N, C-alpha and C positions, 0 to 999 in steps of 0.2 A: 773826529771830535766827539767828545763824550755828551750824553744827554744831560738835560738841566734837572738832576736829581741831587738830593743832599750829599750823598756819598760821592758821586761824580764830581762835584764841585770841590769837595774836600781833596779828592785825588789830584785835581787839577792845580789846587793851591793849598797843600796841606799846612803851611805855615800861617794861614789866616786864622786858625783857632787859638785861643788864649792858653797859656800854660796853667795847669791846674796842680798846685802843690798838695802832694800827699806823701805820707810816710812810708807808704809800701815800696820797697826797693826795687820790686819788679816792674813798677810803673813810672820809673824815673823818666821824664819827658813828656808825661801824659798832657794831653790837651783836650780842650773842650770846645765845642761849637754848637750854637743853638740851631735847631732844625727850623728853617723858615717855613711858615705855614702850620706849624704844630706848636702852639704856645707852649712854652716851659719845658719842652723835651730838648735834652742835651745829648750830643754824641761825644763819647769820650774815646780817644784813639792815640795811638803811638805811631810814629813814622821813622823810616830810615830813608836811605838814599833812593831805594826802589820799591818800598812797600809801606802801604798804609793798613794798619791794623786796628779795626773798630774793637775796642773792649767792651763798651756797654753803651746802650742808648737807653737814658733814664729821665723820668720826670723830675724837674728841679726841686719839687717839693719833698722828695724823698731824702732820707739821711745818706747823702752822697759820701762822706768820708768813711762811714761805716761800711757801705756796700762795697765801695771800691777797695777798702782795706782786705777784703776778702778775696780779691781777684788774684 
């Protein structure tokens, strides 16, 4: 059983994050999920059948589309 940590929670249920639309073709399927206990921090990640890849953890007040466009 995975510990009760934000990334472990995502690994157990990767579909719980909402899709984040972005024009960057490398980030098709990008999802975001708020970090519980850390107000306004978002985890941006990609998943496939066996892997969860964290792209960035960013404060929500930042220019998210501009930052993620450079990934």
